[in-house]
C-alpha positions in Angstrom: 27.9 2.8 33.9 25.8 5.6 35.4 22.5 6.7 33.9 23.7 10.2 33.5 26.6 9.1 31.5 24.3 7.1 29.2 22.1 10.1 28.5 25.1 12.4 28.0 26.4 9.9 25.4 23.5 10.5 23.0 24.0 12.4 19.8 21.8 15.3 20.9 21.9 17.3 17.6 20.3 14.5 15.6 17.8 13.9 18.4 16.7 17.6 18.5 16.5 17.8 14.7 14.3 14.6 14.6 12.0 16.0 17.3 11.8 19.3 15.5 10.8 17.6 12.2 8.2 15.6 14.0 6.8 18.8 15.6 6.6 20.5 12.2 4.9 17.5 10.8 2.1 17.5 13.4 1.6 21.2 12.8 1.3 20.9 9.0 -0.8 17.8 9.3 -3.3 19.8 11.4 -3.3 22.6 8.8 -3.9 20.1 6.0 -6.8 18.4 7.8 -8.6 20.7 10.3 -11.2 21.8 7.8 -12.0 18.3 6.5 -15.5 17.0 6.7 -14.2 13.5 7.5 -13.7 12.9 11.3 -10.7 10.6 10.7 -8.9 13.3 8.8 -9.7 16.0 11.4 -8.1 13.7 14.1 -5.0 13.0 12.0 -2.7 15.4 13.9 -3.7 13.8 17.3 -3.1 10.4 15.9 0.3 11.5 14.5 1.2 12.8 18.0 0.4 9.4 19.4 2.6 7.7 16.9 5.4 10.1 17.7 5.0 8.9 21.3 5.3 5.2 20.2 8.2 6.2 17.9 10.0 7.8 20.8 9.6 4.6 22.8 11.2 2.6 20.0 13.9 5.2 19.7 14.8 5.0 23.4 14.8 1.2 23.5 17.2 0.9 20.5 19.3 3.9 21.6 20.2 2.2 24.9 20.6 -1.3 23.4 23.5 -2.8 21.5 23.1 -2.6 17.8 25.4 -5.7 17.4 22.7 -7.8 19.0 20.0 -6.4 16.7 22.2 -7.3 13.7 23.1 -10.7 15.1 19.4 -11.5 14.9 19.1 -10.0 11.5 18.0 -13.2 9.7 15.1 -13.5 12.2 14.0 -10.0 11.6 14.3 -10.4 7.8 12.2 -13.6 8.0 9.6 -11.9 10.1 9.4 -9.1 7.7 8.9 -11.5 4.8 6.2 -13.3 6.7 4.3 -10.0 7.2 4.6 -9.2 3.5 3.0 -12.6 2.6 0.4 -12.1 5.3 -0.7 -8.7 3.8 -1.1 -10.2 0.4 -3.5 -12.8 1.8 -5.3 -10.9 4.5 -4.4 -7.3 3.9 -6.8 -4.4 3.5 -6.8 -2.5 0.1 -6.4 1.2 0.5 -6.1 3.5 -2.6 -5.8 0.6 -4.9 -3.0 -1.2 -3.0 -3.3 -4.1 -0.6 -0.7 -2.7 1.8 -2.4 -2.6 5.3 -3.0 -5.2 8.0 -5.6 -4.2 10.6 -6.4 -5.4 14.1 -9.5 -3.6 15.0 -8.9 0.2 14.9 -5.1 -0.3 14.7 -3.4 -0.8 11.3 0.2 -1.0 10.1 2.0 -1.4 6.8 4.3 -4.4 6.5 6.3 -2.8 3.6 7.5 -0.1 6.0 8.5 -2.6 8.7 10.3 -4.6 6.0 12.7 -1.7 5.3 14.0 -2.0 8.8 13.9 -5.8 8.7 15.9 -5.8 5.5 18.5 -3.6 7.0 19.0 -6.1 9.8 19.2 -9.0 7.3 21.5 -7.1 4.9 23.8 -6.1 7.7 24.0 -9.7 8.9 24.8 -10.8 5.4 27.6 -8.2 4.9 29.1 -9.0 8.3 29.2 -12.6 7.2 30.8 -11.7 3.9 33.0 -9.0 5.3 36.2 -10.6 4.1 34.7 -10.7 0.6 33.1 -7.3 0.6 35.2 -6.2 -2.4 34.1 -9.1 -4.5 31.4 -8.7 -7.2 29.5 -11.8 -5.9 28.9 -10.0 -2.6 27.1 -7.2 -4.5 25.0 -9.8 -6.3 24.2 -11.6 -3.0 22.9 -8.4 -1.5 20.9 -7.4 -4.6 19.4 -11.0 -4.6 18.4 -10.6 -0.9 16.7 -7.2 -1.7 14.9 -8.7 -4.7 12.8 -11.0 -2.4 10.9 -8.2 -0.6 10.8 -6.1 -3.7 8.9 -8.8 -5.6 6.4 -9.2 -2.7 5.9 -5.4 -2.3 5.3 -5.0 -6.1 2.6 -7.6 -5.8 0.6 -5.2 -3.5 1.4 -3.1 -5.6 3.5 -0.4 -3.9 6.1 1.0 -6.3 7.3 3.7 -4.0 8.3 1.4 -1.1 9.9 -1.1 -3.6 12.0 1.7 -5.1 13.7 2.3 -1.7 15.6 -1.0 -1.5 18.0 -0.4 -4.3 19.3 2.9 -2.8 19.6 1.1 0.6 21.8 -1.5 -1.1 23.9 1.3 -2.5 24.3 2.9 0.9 25.2 -0.5 2.6 27.8 -1.4 0.0 29.3 2.1 -0.1 29.7 2.2 3.7 31.0 -1.4 3.6 33.9 -0.4 1.3 32.8 -2.2 -1.9 34.9 -1.4 -4.9 33.5 1.8 -6.5 33.1 0.2 -9.9 30.9 -2.5 -8.4 28.7 0.3 -6.9 27.9 1.3 -10.4 25.8 -1.9 -10.8 22.9 -0.8 -8.5 23.2 2.7 -9.9 23.1 1.4 -13.5 20.2 -0.8 -12.7 18.3 2.2 -11.4 19.1 4.2 -14.5 18.1 1.4 -16.9 14.8 1.0 -15.0 14.0 4.7 -15.3 14.8 4.7 -19.0 12.8 1.5 -19.6 9.8 3.0 -17.8 10.1 6.2 -19.8 10.2 4.4 -23.1 7.6 1.7 -22.3 5.1 3.9 -20.5 5.8 7.4 -21.5 6.6 7.0 -25.2 4.9 3.7 -26.2 1.9 4.2 -24.0 2.1 0.7 -22.6 1.3 -0.3 -19.0 3.7 -2.0 -16.6 2.0 -5.4 -15.7 2.9 -5.2 -12.0 1.2 -1.8 -11.5 -2.4 -0.8 -11.7 -3.9 1.5 -14.4 -3.9 4.6 -12.1 -0.3 4.0 -11.2 0.7 3.8 -14.9 -1.3 6.9 -15.5 0.7 8.7 -12.8 3.9 7.9 -14.6 2.5 8.8 -18.0 1.2 12.2 -16.8 4.6 12.9 -15.1 6.0 13.2 -18.6 3.0 15.3 -19.8 0.5 16.5 -17.1 -1.7 17.8 -19.9 -2.6 14.3 -21.0 -5.2 14.2 -18.2 -5.4 17.6 -16.6 -8.6 16.9 -14.6 -7.6 13.3 -13.7 -4.2 11.8 -13.2 -2.4 15.1 -14.0 -4.6 17.2 -11.5 -2.6 16.5 -8.4 0.8 17.5 -9.7 -0.5 20.6 -11.3 -2.2 21.7 -8.1 1.0 20.9 -6.1 3.1 23.1 -8.4 0.5 25.9 -8.1 0.4 25.6 -4.3 4.2 25.7 -3.9 4.5 28.5 -6.5 1.8 30.6 -5.0 3.5 30.5 -1.6 6.1 32.9 -2.9 9.0 33.9 -0.7 7.3 34.1 2.7 4.2 32.1 2.2 0.5 32.8 2.9 0.7 32.0 6.6 -0.1 29.1 8.8 -3.6 27.7 8.2 -4.1 30.1 5.2 -3.1 28.0 2.2 -5.9 28.4 -0.4 -5.0 25.3 -2.5 -5.2 23.2 0.7 -8.2 24.9 2.4 -10.4 24.8 -0.7 -9.5 21.2 -1.6 -7.7 21.9 -4.9 -4.9 19.9 -3.4 -6.8 16.6 -2.6 -7.3 16.4 1.2 -6.8 12.6 1.2 -3.1 13.0 0.2 -2.3 16.6 1.2 -1.4 15.5 4.8 0.8 12.6 3.8 2.4 12.3 0.4 2.0 16.0 -0.5 2.6 17.5 2.8 5.6 19.5 1.3 3.1 21.2 -1.0 1.1 22.4 2.0 4.2 23.6 3.8 5.4 25.3 0.6 2.2 27.2 0.2 1.9 28.4 3.8 5.6 28.8 4.5 6.8 29.9 1.1 10.4 29.6 0.0 11.7 30.2 3.5 9.5 27.5 5.0 10.3 24.9 2.3 14.1 25.7 2.5 14.0 25.4 6.3 12.5 21.9 6.0 15.0 20.9 3.3 17.9 22.2 5.5 16.5 20.3 8.5 16.2 17.0 6.6 19.7 17.6 5.1 21.2 18.3 8.5 19.8 15.1 9.9 21.2 13.1 6.9 24.6 14.7 7.6 24.4 13.7 11.2 23.8 10.1 10.1 26.7 10.2 7.7 28.9 11.6 10.5 27.8 8.8 12.9 28.6 6.3 10.2 32.0 7.9 9.6 32.8 7.7 13.3 31.3 4.3 13.9 33.5 2.0 16.0 33.3 -1.0 13.6 32.3 -2.4 10.3 28.8 -3.3 11.5 28.0 0.3 12.6 29.3 1.7 9.3 27.1 -0.5 7.1 24.1 0.0 9.3 24.5 3.8 9.1 24.9 3.6 5.3 21.7 1.6 4.9 19.7 4.1 7.1 21.2 7.0 5.2 20.1 5.4 1.9 16.6 4.8 3.1 15.9 8.3 4.5 17.6 10.1 1.7 15.5 8.2 -0.9 12.3 9.0 0.9 13.3 12.7 1.3 14.4 13.1 -2.4 11.5 11.3 -4.0 8.8 12.9 -1.8 10.0 16.5 -2.3 10.8 15.7 -5.9 7.4 14.4 -6.8 5.7 17.6 -5.4 7.8 19.8 -7.8 7.7 17.4 -10.8 11.2 16.1 -10.6 10.2 12.5 -10.2 6.8 10.7 -10.9 4.2 10.5 -8.1 4.9 7.2 -6.3 3.2 7.6 -3.0 6.1 7.8 -0.6 6.1 9.7 2.7 8.5 12.5 3.9 10.5 11.2 6.9 9.2 12.4 10.3 6.8 14.9 8.7 4.2 13.1 6.6 1.2 11.4 8.3 1.8 7.7 8.6 2.4 5.9 11.9 4.2 2.8 10.7 6.8 4.7 8.7 7.2 7.3 11.4 7.9 4.6 14.0 10.4 2.9 11.6 12.2 6.1 11.0 12.5 6.9 14.7 13.6 3.3 15.4 16.3 3.7 12.8 17.5 6.9 14.5 17.6 4.9 17.7 20.0 2.5 16.1 22.1 5.5 15.0 22.2 6.6 18.6 23.3 3.1 19.6 26.2 3.4 17.2 27.2 6.8 18.6 26.9 5.6 22.2 29.1 2.6 21.5 31.8 4.9 20.1 31.5 7.3 23.0 31.4 4.7 25.7 34.1 2.5 24.2 
């Protein structure tokens, strides 16, 4: 097979959208950090560009590999991911109240982000093994049980945002695999029950979830009523809404967002979890809508790749990636406009964060592998 034919077999639309989102991310990260007094924040855009380079390397390697081989070693990847989660609990570095990072000198990474990709490998291996029983309820339970292992370890950090992604990934995997629709209601119902339980326990009764720290419980509490602590836990969401609202239709212009420049939107989170707020203020409705359309178009590309996948393995893998990226997209944008509580979850390809960016680009490489297998038959 010629090299030219290999390159031509890529799904170029999804690749261009991915690169476009990464470019926007670097630009907005620079806008959010260029006036910071901290040197590490001022260099964030350069660091993000370096991570984009690493992510592209992962993307290319997986694009021109066979996704079947990756899934065939799924149990190894899943086990390696669990090992890293245990390692971070023992030797990890605490950042913003959560022990989520492992550092080797100046380089650090988040095992919880790597675990998302490792879980997809293990989950796909499990569903391929149980393919003939995909429509049985015990297959749903087996997948949920598999997801529960990393979720428990991630909640120990604690990192509620990352833990919340695994249930939607299970939904995407099962839906793409052809599980009976009534069984898909199980993960959906579990999610709904969890939300209602948290609302009653934390929002109404004023209790604290034992697996979260006090500031994380306060985030949930102030989601229901930001006025409970307007200068503390409720400050960020209020400033986020002000920033997005003040952008109006066309925005204040690149590098001219007042809430961002003057630090009303905290600089230590504006460039990662609340990057949509920075974009909304500077780009206005048009800028925010363009980003949402770009993310939505990429999700549709993944859905199309999964729909046209040559086999069961490709379909379930695409379904899992779709579930992961959609959840990040929905929760990140939703928390900036007070649709969901603040959980500290990045916006795919845009937020600052090297580990998650590399994982997202690697996942898109797997999507390219699926597309190439179909094209090259």
